[in-house]
KEPA-163540 format. One record per residue (C-alpha): x, y, z. Coordinates in steps of 0.1 Angstrom, whole numbers, padded with zeros to 4 digits, always signed. Layout:
# KEPA-163540
XYZ;...
***
This chain:
# KEPA-163540
+0000+0000+0000;+0027+0025+0010;+0048+0014-0020;+0019+0021-0044;+0013+0055-0029;+0050+0063-0032;+0050+0052-0068;+0019+0073-0075;+0036+0104-0060;+0067+0098-0081;+0045+0094-0112;+0027+0127-0107;+0060+0144-0099;+0073+0132-0133;+0041+0144-0151;+0045+0177-0133;+0081+0181-0146;+0097+0178-0112;+0131+0179-0129;+0127+0217-0128;+0122+0218-0091;+0159+0225-0084;+0151+0260-0099;+0125+0265-0072;+0144+0249-0043;+0177+0267-0050;+0160+0301-0054;+0143+0295-0021;+0176+0284-0005;+0193+0317-0012;+0167+0339+0005;+0163+0312+0033;+0200+0315+0041;+0197+0353+0040;+0167+0351+0064;+0186+0328+0088;+0215+0353+0088;+0190+0379+0100;+0175+0357+0128;+0145+0346+0107;+0121+0318+0117;+0134+0286+0102;+0100+0268+0104;+0082+0295+0085;+0109+0295+0058;+0106+0257+0053;+0068+0258+0052;+0070+0285+0026;+0091+0262+0004;+0064+0236+0003;+0038+0262-0007;+0061+0275-0035;+0067+0239-0047;+0030+0231-0049;+0024+0263-0068;+0052+0255-0092;+0039+0220-0099;+0004+0233-0105;+0018+0259-0130;+0036+0231-0149;+0005+0210-0152;-0017+0240-0162;+0009+0248-0189;+0008+0212-0203;-0030+0210-0200;-0034+0241-0222;-0006+0233-0245;-0021+0199-0252;-0054+0215-0263;-0035+0238-0286;-0015+0210-0302;-0045+0188-0307;-0063+0216-0326;-0040+0210-0357;-0020+0179-0368;+0007+0202-0380;+0013+0215-0345;+0018+0180-0331;+0043+0171-0359;+0064+0202-0352;+0065+0199-0314;+0092+0183-0294;+0085+0146-0288;+0087+0152-0250;+0060+0180-0252;+0029+0168-0233;+0042+0132-0237;+0024+0119-0207;-0009+0129-0222;-0002+0118-0258;+0010+0084-0245;-0022+0079-0225;-0006+0078-0191;-0029+0105-0178;-0062+0120-0189;-0071+0157-0190;-0096+0151-0162;-0069+0135-0140;-0046+0165-0147;-0074+0189-0138;-0079+0171-0105;-0042+0172-0097;-0040+0209-0105;-0068+0215-0080;-0050+0194-0054;-0017+0213-0059;-0036+0246-0056;-0054+0236-0024;-0022+0225-0008;-0005+0257-0017;-0034+0278-0004;-0036+0259+0028;+0001+0266+0035;-0005+0302+0027;-0033+0304+0053;-0010+0289+0080;+0017+0314+0072;-0008+0343+0073;-0018+0332+0108;+0019+0330+0119;+0034+0360+0101;+0006+0385+0094;-0019+0398+0068;+0007+0408+0041;+0011+0371+0034;-0024+0371+0019;-0015+0398-0007;+0017+0380-0015;-0002+0347-0019;-0029+0363-0041;-0002+0377-0065;+0013+0342-0066;-0021+0326-0073;-0026+0350-0102;+0008+0341-0117;+0001+0304-0113;-0033+0304-0129;-0025+0328-0157;+0011+0318-0165;+0001+0298-0195;-0019+0327-0209;+0011+0350-0203;+0033+0326-0223;+0009+0328-0253;+0014+0366-0255;+0052+0367-0248;+0049+0376-0211;+0060+0343-0195;+0094+0358-0187;+0077+0388-0170;+0056+0364-0149;+0086+0344-0139;+0105+0375-0130;+0078+0386-0106;+0072+0351-0091;+0108+0339-0088;+0122+0374-0081;+0108+0400-0058;+0076+0380-0049;+0094+0348-0037;+0124+0365-0021;+0105+0392-0003;+0077+0367+0006;+0100+0341+0021;+0120+0368+0039;+0088+0384+0053;+0074+0351+0067;+0108+0345+0084;+0114+0380+0097;+0080+0399+0094;+0098+0426+0074;+0109+0435+0039;+0144+0444+0027;+0160+0464-0001;+0190+0440+0001;+0167+0411-0005;+0153+0429-0035;+0188+0432-0050;+0195+0396-0042;+0163+0385-0060;+0174+0404-0092;+0207+0385-0093;+0191+0350-0089;+0160+0355-0110;+0181+0363-0141;+0194+0327-0141;+0159+0314-0135;+0148+0335-0165;+0178+0319-0184;+0164+0285-0176;+0129+0294-0189;+0143+0312-0219;+0164+0282-0229;+0133+0260-0227;+0114+0283-0250;+0143+0286-0274;+0144+0248-0277;+0107+0248-0285;+0111+0277-0309;+0103+0259-0342;+0072+0241-0327;+0059+0273-0311;+0064+0293-0343;+0044+0266-0362;+0016+0267-0336;+0016+0305-0335;+0025+0305-0298;+0038+0340-0290;+0066+0333-0265;+0091+0361-0262;+0116+0345-0286;+0088+0338-0311;+0078+0375-0309;+0114+0384-0318;+0110+0360-0347;+0147+0356-0357;+0163+0327-0338;+0198+0342-0342;+0187+0375-0327;+0165+0359-0300;+0194+0338-0286;+0213+0371-0278;+0187+0378-0251;+0199+0348-0232;+0234+0365-0229;+0216+0396-0217;+0199+0377-0189;+0231+0361-0177;+0250+0394-0180;+0225+0412-0158;+0226+0384-0133;+0263+0388-0128;+0260+0425-0127;+0233+0424-0100;+0255+0401-0079;+0284+0426-0083;+0262+0455-0072;+0249+0435-0042;+0285+0427-0033;+0294+0464-0032;+0261+0475-0016;+0262+0449+0012;+0300+0451+0016;+0303+0414+0010;+0331+0407-0016;+0325+0369-0013;+0294+0373-0035;+0318+0377-0064;+0325+0339-0063;+0294+0335-0083;+0314+0346-0113;+0330+0311-0112;+0299+0299-0130;+0306+0320-0160;+0322+0291-0181;+0290+0271-0177;+0270+0302-0188;+0290+0303-0220;+0285+0265-0225;+0247+0269-0220;+0246+0298-0245;+0265+0279-0271;+0245+0247-0267;+0213+0266-0271;+0226+0284-0301;+0236+0252-0320;+0207+0230-0308;+0191+0206-0333;+0167+0178-0327;+0189+0153-0344;+0221+0163-0326;+0234+0141-0297;+0260+0160-0277;+0289+0143-0259;+0284+0144-0222;+0315+0156-0202;+0319+0157-0165;+0312+0195-0165;+0278+0188-0181;+0266+0167-0151;+0243+0161-0135;+0223+0148-0164;+0199+0121-0152;+0179+0095-0173;+0203+0097-0202;+0194+0063-0216;+0156+0071-0214;+0160+0104-0233;+0182+0088-0259;+0156+0061-0266;+0128+0087-0265;+0146+0109-0290;+0148+0139-0267;+0185+0136-0256;+0197+0168-0271;+0167+0188-0258;+0172+0177-0222;+0210+0179-0224;+0208+0216-0233;+0179+0223-0208;+0198+0207-0180;+0228+0229-0187;+0207+0259-0180;+0193+0242-0149;+0227+0233-0136;+0240+0268-0141;+0211+0282-0121;+0216+0258-0092;+0254+0262-0091;+0250+0300-0091;+0225+0297-0061;+0248+0273-0042;+0278+0298-0045;+0257+0328-0036;+0243+0310-0006;+0278+0301+0005;+0289+0337+0000;+0261+0349+0023;+0272+0326+0051;+0310+0334+0048;+0312+0369+0064;
***
């Protein structure tokens, strides 16, 4: 019985694209460490993490739910999409009804945690939670008009960082705002790499992501370099403003940023890159190779790894002084 429940949980985590959760956990870790340095409540910070995770998983399922309906509206859209796109639905592993039920479950869990934190930290949590709910429910609509990056900037930048810091300390901070700007640029990089890899399919299905609105793939890729540049710049400004030079160790991730940029630029469905030690972690390689999505996930995981490594180093820098 317990084994079956555990398998079911793992199944839904897979359907909900749990491979992207390091983006959420590592972003949270940075502001959690900052909160601890300022005598914040550890329990509230950990509880906030679970609320954020449930909201993230709900957003992923909503995105797939709506994307599936768009793809099914035209056979040409299905043929041009990545094989991994909405695979769990196309392969019959879940139904749209089951997805809708799971979306509701995720949202109820996130809302319940929000209520507990409101009781413990104060009424501002309600307003923060409401903004988060709007982003969660309308993220897919934002992606259709080229505003997904703006939604992620709000949710994974000032909203998450100031929200977690508030439930831990019952206060807001300008330093935390600067910190959020540095980290969220690498979160945006992860999202943007994902949309760049889906560029051809999204163009065919007339999905107006930011890179599709730019139109030219060679020009659109340059925006990825802008995101990473601003991330490092924000880290440097925070190092100066907070008088913590250890924050500059985040620049050690620059080689991986260059690798991620280049891999995204030369990405092709048929290309199978050679995996080196610096490309790790890269889980489920054999599965992705058999599925035909090896190159897609190889490139996507480089962006994920860059984001997580940046967060690890910036968290370490916060603890050092």
